N, C-alpha and C positions, 0 to 999 in steps of 0.2 A: 437153803436158797432164800434170798431176800427179794420180796416182791415190792415193786414200786408202781405207782399209777402209770398206766400206759397213755401216752399222748397221741391219740389218733393213729394207733398202730396199723389200722387197716389201710391208711394212706400209703404205707410203704409197699403194699402189694399191687402189682400191675393188674388191673381189672380186665384182662383179656385172656380167656382160658381156651376158647375154641380155636381150632386150626383146621387146615385142609387135611392134616394127618388124622385128626379126630374123625372127620367125616369119612375118610377112607377106611378107618378101622370099622366103623359101623357098616359101610358097604361090604367089606370083606365078610363080616358076620352074616349079612343078608345073603350074599352069594353062597355061603356054606349051607344056608337053610333054604336056598332056592326061592328067595323072595325077589320079585321084580321091583317092588317099591315098598316103603312103609308110609303110613298115614298116621301122624302123631297129633294128639290133642292135649296130652298132659303137659302143663307148663314146665315141669322139671325136665321131662324128656326133650321138649323143644329147646330149652335153654342148653341142655347137654350137647345136642347135635349141632345147633347153629348159633348159639349165643344170645338168642332173643329172649328176654325176660319181661313178662307182663302178666297182669291179672286180667283174665278174659271176661269176667263177669258173665253176662248172658250172650255176649257176642262171640262168634266162632273165631278162634285163632288156631290154625293147624299148619303142620309142616309135612310136605310130601317130599320124600327123598327117594328118587329112582336109583336103581343100581348103576346106571351109566349116564345120568344127566345131572344138571345142576339142581340143587335143592330148591323147592318152591314154597315160599312162606305165604300162607293165606292170612290176611289181616284186615280188620275193618279200617276204613279210610282214616279214622282219627289216630291210628297207631302207625301210620306209614313213616312219619318222621322218626319216631323212636326206633322202628325196625331198621331204617337206613343207618342210623347212628350206631346201633348195637351190632349189626351183622356185616356192615361194610359191603364187600363184594362177594360174600360167601353164598348169598341166596338170590334168587329171583323173586321179587314181590308180586303177589297176586291180590290186589286190594278189592274190597267190596263196600258198597254203600248200604246204609241202613234201609233206605227205601227199596232197594233191590233184593236184599237178603244174600246169603252166601252161596246159594246153589250154583249159580253160574261160575263163581270163582273156583268152587270145588271141581266143577267139570273141566275148567281150563287147566287146573293144576294136575288133574289125573288123566288128561287126554293121552290117548294111545296105549294105556295100560290094559293088558289082557290076562296076565298071569297071576301069580300069588301076590296079594297085597297084604302086608302085615299091618294089623291094627291092634290097639291096646285094649284087650278084652276087659280089663278092670277099669277103664276110663271112658270108653266110647259109648255114648248113649245110643238108644235104638234110633232116634230121629236122625242123628248125625251119621250113624252107620248106613241109614237109608240114602243119605246124600252120596255116600261112596258107591253103594251098589247101583244107584240110579245113574251115576256118572260113568261107571265101567261095568256094565251088567255081565260081561263074560269073565270078569276077574273072580278069583277065589280068595276070600278073606281068611286070614290065618292069624293066630295070636303072636304078637311080637313082644309082649311083656317080658318073657324070659330072656330074649335077646338083649333088650335094653338094660334090664336089671343086672344081667351078667356082666355086661360091659361096664356099667357104672359102679359095680361093686369093687373094682380095683381102680385106684386113682393114679393119675400121672403126676409129674413133679409139680406142675402149676396148681393142680387141685390140692395136693398135699400142702403146698405153701399157704393156700387160703385157709385150710383147716388148722394148720399150726397157728396162724394169726388169730383165728377165732378161739382156739384153745387158750392162747396167751391172754386174750381179753377176758375169757371166763375166769381164769385163775386170778387175774388182777382184781376183777370186780368181786369175786368171792371173798378175797382177803379184805378188801376195803369194806365190804358189807358187815364183817364181824363187829366193827365199831358201832354199827347201827342197831345191833341186837340188844334189846333191853326190855324188861317187863313194862307193860303199859302201852306199848306200841301195838297197833293192829297189824294183822297179816297184810291187809291191803296197803297200808302205809309203807311197810317194808318192801313189798313187791314194787311199789312205785319208786322207791329209792333205788332199788336194784335196776329198774328199767332206765332211770336217769343216769346211773353209773355206766350202764352199757352204752348208752348214746355218747356219753362223754369220752369213753375209751375208744369209740370208733366203730361199734357194732352197727350193722346196716339196718335199714328201716323195716326189714322183714322180721326182726326179733319178736318172739312170742312173749306173752305176758308171763313173767316169772311166777313159779309156784312157790308159795310160802304157806306152810301148814304147821300149826302149833298144837301142843297138848294132845288130846285124843284124836284131833283131826290129822295129826301126822300119820295115823294109821290108815289113811285113805290114799292109796297110791296115785290116783288122779284127782284128788280134791282141788278145790279152787279157793284162792285167798279171798277173805271177806273181812268183816269188821271184828272178827274174833281177836281178842287182845292176848299178847304174850304174858305169861305168868312165870314167876321165879320157879326154876326147877323143871320147866317144860322141856320135852323133846321138841325140836324145831327142824323141820326138813325144808331146805331151800334148793330148788331145782330150776335151772334156766339154761338157755343156749345163747351164744353169740353168733352173728352171721357176718362173714367177710366174703365179698365177691360172689354172694349167693350160696356160700358153703357154710355148714353148721358145725358148731361144737355143742356139747351137751354135758352139763356137770350137775352133780347133786352132792351136798354135804349135809350132815346131821349136826346140829348145834344144840347147846344147852344154855338156857336162858339164865343169865346172871350168876350161876353157880357152876362148880365142877360137877360132872356126872356122878350119880349115886351108884351103888354096886350093881344094881340091875341094869341100868343104862350102860355102864362100863362093860358089862358082860355082853350085852347085845352088840355094842360097837365092835368089841373084840371078835365076835363070831362073824359079823358081816365083813370086817376088814380081812379076816382070814379067808373067807369065801371069795372076796374080790381078788386077793393075791393068788389064790389057787386057780381061778379062771384066767387071769392074765398069764400065768405061767403055762397054762395049757393052750393058749392061743398062738400056736406055732404053725408054720406052713405044713400042710399035710394032715393036720388034725381035723376031725369032723366038727362042724358047728355044734352038734349035739354033745360032743365030748367037752367042749368049753362050758356048756350049760351044766353038764353033770359034775364038773370039777367044783363049781360053786355050790350046786344043790346038795352034794354029798356032805359038805362041811356043815351046812345049815341043818340038814336032816340028822346028822350025828349029834347036834346040839339039842335035838328034840323040837326043832322049830320048822320042820319041813312043811307042815300045813299052813304056816304063816308066810311062806314065800309063794306069791300068787301070780308071778309073771315071769317072762323069759329073762335070761341073764344079760342080754344085751342086743343091740341092733346096729346096723351100719349107719354111717353119717356121710352126708354129701350135700347135694342140692336139695334134698329133703332131710328132715331131722330124723325120720325113720325110713330106712331103705336097706336093701341087702348089704351084708349078710345078716341073718337073724340067728341068734344063739338060743335055740330051744330044743326040747328033747327029741323031736322027730326030724330035725333038719340034718340030712346026711351029706350036705354040700361040704367040700373041703375048705379049710382056711387057706387063703392064698396071699403071697406078698403083695403089698399095695392096698390091701383092705384097710379101711379106717372104721372103727366101731366103738361102741360103748361097752363097758363092763359095769353092771349096776345091780348087784344082788341087794335084796332088802327083805325085811320081815315086818309084818303089820299085825299087831295084837289088838283084837277087839276090846274096846273099853279102856285101853292103855295108851297106845300110840305106836309109832313105827320108826324104823331106822333104815336108811338107804345110803349107800355110797356109790357114786357113779364117776368113773373116769373114762377118758377117751384114749384109745390106743391105735397105733399104726403098726401093721404087721410088716416086719422087715424080712429079709431073706432068711435069717436064722431065728428070728423071734420077735416079740412085741416090744415096742417103745411106748412108754406112757407119756401122753402129751399134756395131760392135766396133772400138775404136781403140787398143788396147794394142799395144806394139811387136811386130812380126811374128816376131822371134826374140830370144833372150836375148843374142845377140852383135851385134845390129844396132840402130841408132837409127831405122831406117826406120819411118815411120808410114803409116797408111792414107790 
């Protein structure tokens, strides 16, 4: 495959993902769990249900979705125009002023609720939970995190289109970045070049700072780029995501600075590539998430490197760069068609460095499709 620079590929995607059908699917799940309403504060969950995307900072933004009435979006007054533009006629707005605080708006949005109200246990603070209980004291709060994560784990056609665009951007940028890898450059410089390429290709403003780690620092799975300079022969890990329409891709490649890999580096790349292929092959509908993890882990353990693989094999992609499904040893959830996830085995050797390869996959009706298809390392012609 020949990779060419993408010219604002994101602009080809229609930035309207939420629909009445999406809201009705959430309501149907609520009815099955006998929830009268849900009260959401997570920006990703709010965007998923009604399409409104904003950074709340300290001001409360919340969505109330009753099972049989219009959604009610609680927003500070300064966000009203943005909310109208993004949600059109899907929600009723309940604005509040800084000098008044959000308590009255929450009461208006929750008026009449007496039964089970779903809240995000992992996101709702105690103080904001008290706003809910003060507004409807007879209601019973219940956790709706599993409901939302379960729905978001499988993507519809529009969501998949966004992720495909984001994966295409990631591939294009990764290939272009190879020409920028040379000894003497700092990790931070290369990270900034990567960020500029992402913007040029059309990645959205939410993109995270790219991770660039060279030499011994490549052995830090979540290290940060700094002034460390690339040296000839270094292992170099480059990890970043692109964002289109709020949806993420995530890609990692291991590069070799200025020279072809030596025998040890080649062996590590071969092991990780085999582990990646094994996990992808196991990611079929009906398999358990734990089995996908085990497929990669068994390859690495057979190579005597099991202790050097310190994280899960992969995670879901969507409105958050880490969301369900999660491929780890204790997750007994089944793999389902429509899931989009990463496969990212890696090994990290103290005092030496690390190797990681990360691809994005879409689970189809019969098996996985690999969305990121750029070469798995700068010194290899191996393809996904």
